[in-house]
N, C-alpha and C positions, 0 to 999 in steps of 0.2 A: 298352310299346315304341312303340305308335302315337303316343302323345303326344310321345315323344322325337323321332320323325321329323318330326312337325308343327312342333315347336319349331325343329329344325335347318333345315327348309325355310323357315320364316318368317324365320329369321336370315339365310339365304343370299339370299332375295329382298330383304330390307332392305339388306344389304350391296351387292347389285347396283344397287338404286335409288340408294343413296347414292353409289356409284362413278360411275354415269351422271350424277347431278346434279353431282358434282365435276368431271367432264370438261366438261360444259356450262358450268359456272361458269368453269373455267380458259380454255376457248376464248373465252368472252365477255369475260373480263378481258383476254385477249391481244388480242382485236379492239379493245377499248376503248383499251388502251394503244397498240396499233399505229396507231389512228386519229390520234393526235397525234404520231406519229413523224416524223422528218425525212426526208421523201421529196421531194427537190428537184425543182422544176419545170424541165423541159427548156428550154433557151434557144430563142428563136424560136418561142414557143408562142402559142396563141389561147385565151382563156378562153371556154368555152361555157356559156351560161346557158339552161337549159330551163324553169325555173320551172313545173314540172309538179305542184306541191303548193300548197295554200292558203298565202297569205302572212299571217303573224301578226306581232305586235310583236317577240316573241322566239321563237326556234326551240324547239319542244317537244322536250326531250331524249329520246333513245331509251333503252330499258333494254338490258341486255347480251344479250338474245335477239333483238334486231332491229338492222338495220344503220344505220337513220337514223330521225329523228323523222317525225311525220306532217305537219309544216308547215315552211315556209321562214321563218326569222326575218328580219324587215326590218332589224334592227340589223346582223346578220351579213352580209346581202346587200349592204348599202351599204358596209360595211367592206371586203368583198371587192373591190368595184368601185373603191373609193378606193385600196386597196393595189395593185390591178392597174395603176392609173394611173401609179404611181411605180416599178413593177417592170420593170426592164430586160428581163426574160425574156418578158414578156407584150407582144405587139405589137398586139393588137386583141381585140375581143369579138365572138363569134358569138351572136346572139339566135335561138335555135331555139324559137320560141313557137307555141303553138296556143291553148288555152283558159286564159288566165291567171286565177287565182282570187285576187282581192284587192280591197279597197275603193279608191275613187277617190283618196283622199288618200295611201294607201300607194303606189299606182302613181305618183303625182306625185313622191314622194320617190325612188323608184327611177329615174324618168325624169330627175329633176334630177341624180342621181348619174351617170347615163349621159352627160348633157350636159357635166358637169364632166370626165368621163373624156376626152371628145373634145378638151378644151382642151389636152391633152398632145400633140396631133397624131397620136395613134393612131386607128385606124379602128374602126368598128362596122358589121357586116353582119348583116342579118336574113334569116331564111328561114321561110316559112310554107307549110304545106299547107292549114291552115284558120286564118284569122285572125279572132278575135272583135274586137269594138270595143275592149275593154281591151287585148288583145294588140297591136293595131295602134297604139294610143296609145303604147305603149312603143317599138315598132319604128319609129315615125315619126321618131325621132331619128337613125336609122342613115344612114351614107353611102350604102349600097346596100341596097335592099329587094327580095329575091327572093320571088316567089309562084309556087308550083307551077302549071304551065299548066292543070291540071285542078282547081286549088284554088279556094277561095272567100275573100272578104274582106268582113267585115261593116262597113258604114259608113252606118248609117241612123238614128243617134240613140240616145238612152237610153230605157229603159222600166223600169217597176216594177209588178209585178202582185201582187195580194193575194188569198188564199183567204178566203172568208167561210163561216161554219159555222152560220148560223142554221137552215137547213133540216135540217142534221145534228142539231143539238140538239133541234129540234122532233120529229124522228123518234125520237131516243133518249129523249126525255122529260126533258131537262135545261133548266131555266129559269134563266138567269143574271140575277141582280140587278146592275145597273150603277149605280155612284156615281162621278161625275166632276165636275171643274171645268174650264171652258174649252171654247169652241165648237170649237177645233181639236184637243182632246185625243181623238184618234180611235183610240187604242191598243185600245179595247174594241169598236170597230165590227164587227170580224169575228164577234163573239159574238152580235150582235143585229140586224145588217143583212145584206142580200144584195148590196150594192154600196157604193161610196164615197158618203159624204155630200157635199154641195156644198162645204163648208169643207175636208174632207179632200182632195177632188179639186183644189181651188184651190191649197192649199199644196203638194201634190205636183207639180203643173204648174209652180209657181213655182220650187221648188228644183231640180227636174230640168232645167229650162231654164237655170238659172244654172250648173249643173254642165256641161251640154252646151256652153253658150257658152264656158266657160273651156277645155274640151277642144278645141273647134274652133279657138279662138284660138291655143293652143299648137301644134297640128298645122300651122296656117297658117304659123307662124314657121319650123318645122322643114322643111316641104316647099315653102316659098316659093310658096304658093297663096293667093290673096286670100280673106279670111274670107267675103265674100258668096258667092263661088263654092263654097266648101266647104259652106256652108249649103244651097245649091241641090242639090249632090251628095247631101248627107245627107237633106234633107227629101223629095226626090223619089226617093230610093233608086235612083240612076243606076248603081250598081255591082251588076251581076247575075252577072258571071263574071270570070275572071282578065283577059281582054282589056279589059274595061271599066276595071278597076283600073289597068292599064297606060296606057290611052288617057287617063284622067283624071289621070295623074301621081301617083297615090297610091302606086304602087310603081315601082321603076326597071327591073326586069327580070322576065321570066317564065322560070323555069328550075327544073331538078330539083336534088336535093341534091348530085349529083355535079358539077354546074356550080358550085355554091357552093364545093365542094372545090377546083375549078379556080381560082376567084377567090382562095381562101385561099393556094393554092400560088403564085400570081402575086404576091400581097402579101408573102408570106414569102420569096420567091425559092427555092422548093422545086422540085425536078425533078418532071416529070410522073409518074414511076413511084414517087414517094415520097408517103407519107401525111402530110398536115399534122398537126402536134402540137396536139391539143386537150386542154385541162385542164377537167375538170368543176367545177361549183360546190363539191360536197362535197370533192373532192380538194384544191382550192385552199384551202378553209377549214381542212382538216385539216393542211395543210402548216404547219410551225411557224415559218415565216419571218414573224414578227410584229414590229411596232414595239416598242421598249423602253418607250415612253411616258414621261410626265413623272415625275421623281423628287420632285416637290413633295409636301409633307405635306397640302396643301389638297385638299379634295374637293368635287365637286358631286354630290349624290345624285340619281339618276334613279329614280323609283318608277313602275313600269309597272302601270297599272290597266286591265286588258283583260277584257271579258266582262260578264255580268250582275252587278249589285250585290246581294249577299245578306248575311244576318245570319250571324254566327259566323265560323269560320276560312275557310270556302270551300274551293275546290280550285284546281288549276292553270288551270282553264277559266273561273273567275269571280273576282269581287272580294269577298272576305269582309271584312266590316267590322272584325272583331277583328284579322285579320292585317294589314290595311292601316293601321288606326289605330296598331297597334303599330309598323309600319315607319316611319310619319311621326313618331311619338313618338321613336323611336330616333334618327333623323337630327336631330331638333330638339335633342336633348340631347347630341349629339356635337359637340364643339368643332372637330373637324377638318373637319366638313361646313360649308362656308361658304354654300351655297345649295342649293336643291332644285328639280328639274324634275319636275312631275307629268304623266306621259305618259298620256293618256286615250284609250281606244278602247272605249267602252261605250254601249249604248242605255239604260242606267239599270237600275232594279229597285226594291228595297225603299226606301221613303222614309225609314224609320227607320235602315236601314244607311247610306244616303247622308248623313243628318244626323250620324251618329257620325263618319264620315270627314271631313265638312265641319268639324266642331268641331276636329279635330286640325290641319287645314289652317289654320284661323283662328288657333289658338294659335301655330303655326309662323311665320305671317306677322308676328307681333309681335316675333320675335327674329332672323329671317333671311329673305332673299328666297326666295319660292316662286313659280315660274312654271308656268302650265298650258300644255301642248303638246297640242293636239287632233289626233288622227289621223283615221281614217275617220269615226268617230262619237263625239261627246261631247254627248249630248242627254239631256234630262230628268234622271234621277239622275246621268248623266255630266256634265251641266252643273252640277248641284248641287254636286258635289265640286270643280268648277273655279272657282266664282264667288267664293270667298274669296281666290284667288291674287292676287298683286300685278299680274300681267300675264297676259292670256289670248292665246295665239298659236294661230291656226288656219290651215289651208290654205284657199284659195278654194273647194275642193270638199269640205271637211269638212261633216258634217251636225251641226247643233247646235240649241240652243234647246229646244223642246218643254217649256217651263216650265209644268207642270201635273201633276195627280195624279189617280188613279182607284182605285177599289176594285171587286172583283168577288166576289160570293158566289153560287155555283151552288146552286139548289134541285133536288135529284135525287129528290125524293119521287115525281113522276110516273114516273120511270125504275124506281124500286124497286117501286112498287105496280102500275103498268099493264103494265110490260114483264117484270118478274121475279117478280111476285107476292109481294113482301116488304113487310110493314107495320112501322111503327115506333111504339112508344109510349114515353112518358117520364114521369118523376117529378121535380119540381123543388121547391126550397125557396122560390123567388120567381117572380114573373111572367116575368122575363126571364133566369132562371138558365141557360138553354140557349143564349143568344145569344153568339156567332154559331153558327148551325147550318145544315147543308146538307140536312137531312132533313124540312124543313117549309117552308111559305110564310111570308114575313115580313108582319107587320101594317103598316099605314100609319105608325104611330108608330115602329116599329123601322126602317123605311126612312128616315124623317126623321132619326132619330138617327145612322144610318150616314152619310147625306149631310152632316150637320152636322160630323161628325168629319173627313170629306174636305175640307170647306170650310175648316176651321181649319188643316189641314196646308197647303193651298194658300196661305192667307193668310200663314203662316209662311215658306213657300218663297219667295213673291214679295217679302216684306219683306226677307228676307236677300239675295235677288238684287239688289234695289234698293240696299241698303246696299253690296254689293260693287261694283256698277257706278256708284255715286255719281250716282244719278238718282232723281227723285221716284217713289214707289211707284206712283202713278197712271199715270205714263208707262210704267213697267216692265210693269204689268199690261196695257197696251194692246198691247204687243208679245209678251206671254206667251200666255195662253189656250191653252197646249199647242201653239202653232204651231211647225212645224219650219222652219228656215232653213238655207241654205247658208252656208259660211264668209264668202263675199263679202257676202251679205245681212246676216249677223250683224255684220260690221264696219261696214256702213252704218248700222245701227240701234243700235249701241253695246253689243252683247253680246260682241263680240270687240275686242281692242285692236290686234293686229298680224296681218297676213296673212303667214305664213311657215312654215318647216319646223321640225322637231325641232332641227336645228343652229342655227337662229335663236333658238329658245327657250334653248338652251344658252349662246349668246353673250350674250343678255340677262341670264341668271342670273349669268354670270361678271362682266359689267359692273356689275350691281347689288351684287355682293359685292366689287367693286374688285380683281378678279383679272385678271392678264394672260392672253393667249391660251394660253400653255403652263405656267401656274403652278397647275395643278390636275389631278387625276385624276378619272375618272368612277366612281362607285360605283353599281352597278345592284341594285335591290331590287324585290320580295321575292326572297330566294334561291330559285333553282330546285333541284329535287331532282336528285341525281346519278344516273348510269346504274346504279350499284350499289344506291342506295335504291329506284329503280324496279324493279330486278330482284327484290329481296327482297320488295317490295310485292306481287308476283305470288303469293307463297306465304303472306304474312301477311294478305293481303286489303286492306291499306291502310285508310284511314279511310272513312267512309260516303260523303263527298262525292267522293272519288277513284273509288270503286266506281260511283257514279251517273254520273260523267263517262264512265267506260269503257263502261258499259252504253249510254249515249246514243250513243257513237260506233259501237258494234256495231249498234244499232238503225237508225242512219242508213245504215250500209252495207247492211243487209238490205232496208230499205224504199225506198231511193232517192228518187224524186220524191214518194212518199207521206209521207215523213218530216215535212215541214213541218206537215201536218194533224195528225199524231199529237203533234208537239211543242206545237202550239197548245193541244190538248186537255190535255196534261200540265201546261202552264203554268197553265191555268185552274184545274185541280184542286189545284195546289200553291201558288197565290198565298196568301201570308199577310200580312195587314195592307195598308195603303195603298201603292200602287205609284206610283213616278215613273219611267215607262218610255216609250220611244219608241213611236210608233204601229206596231202590228203587227210582222211580221217583214220589215224593210226589206231588199230585195235589188234592187240596180240592175244592169240588164243592158244 
């Protein structure tokens, strides 16, 4: 009898869990379906852009248990601004910005979209309580810029700081063996130095100044302040408080949010006791008032390559060589696809994986136009996969170059023996059977062989880059050596063909394929997982790469500012093969 009741109880619990799961699924499905329902935008409205999440190339789709993704997609954001320009119900845009999270090139594309929006005669107003340098760069296009009277505005130039882990490794008992080519290939410096080398500092100063000069030039045009004057304001950090920002004409008014509301009422002709109609970014995206698009059977395929370059299928957060080679191969063999745009936002990664993708780009170039469009970063391996394209398009403030390779092999024998009391013994069939290994020191001969392998890959990288850029390999190697350049610098030395945006790359692709402006549709690849797929992935566990990406996001949320140090250590322990990667973790503030 006891077993019977246990069985009945287990059955009831199972049914209850199944019912709850069904309810959650139905609610999620309803939310997903409702998100694309026809919810008309009220006439006489203002589009409010908060941009309070990181900006990525494409929005990371949410699963059915969450209301939105964790990023703002650049593609969707620009489409919203473009659609709002032609929407008679949208009268203006409110930029409600604080700490915008995005690369300089991504912000440039958003800023250009806002400038284009103003051509319609509609207004843009910005409100800040705290304005970072990047936030202000966007809001500088506004007709009116409000800064809270107690708020702050950062306008003191760009910076980039790097954590160095030599002392940490010394204390932990980790000895990293470094193999690299190029005096500027400083990606590995944090592992064996305590500060920048002279060459690393030199190149960082060079491209940061290039980016800063471009930013100041653009702000000068929008705010009608002379470039030399803005340089003085920035270099001398003359903005200490809100009053300084107003006195120096960086903002137009000091005011609170209710005063911004008054401004909107005046622009919209709304009575003082009425609330102005604001439409959020997500609501406007979900509204199904979309363009019908072209009915042409012609396509331009846009392949988004964002994240580290890795071997295998990869995940949504990186560029898996198998997945991307397959995507390029697919569009190459598709007769409806007349041209390809390879949109790159990557610091590089595995040199082997980069070469696999490069090969598919090279084969595609032989049968149809393929254009590289550089976003925030297309360096090292990111440049590797771009260099076979017909034309390379970059923003003035893209980060590119870093043509160089390196290898790292950590020796953790001191950590095991001295710190943990663990010893390792081995049996081999040959003198070098255990190579590569991380549990013993390398001999001089083994180090020589490892360095030789890196040298050979560098020679191959630079030879292919010289072929793609139509320049002598000796000249290419003089501008290579792992050095990082801005898009502007890259154009001057021949690594970039055109300074422009994603839209410019699309126009070039259409022209090369002899397509008229409206005689094609855009096909975006690789395919992103749907909300339903992500939902069921929670229960099936997904593939290993997806789980690793989820764990990384969780770890980042827990560790906060300590996460970069842990990530660097993880990268060191997980690097496999020779790397074509940008110097360190590049973050521009």
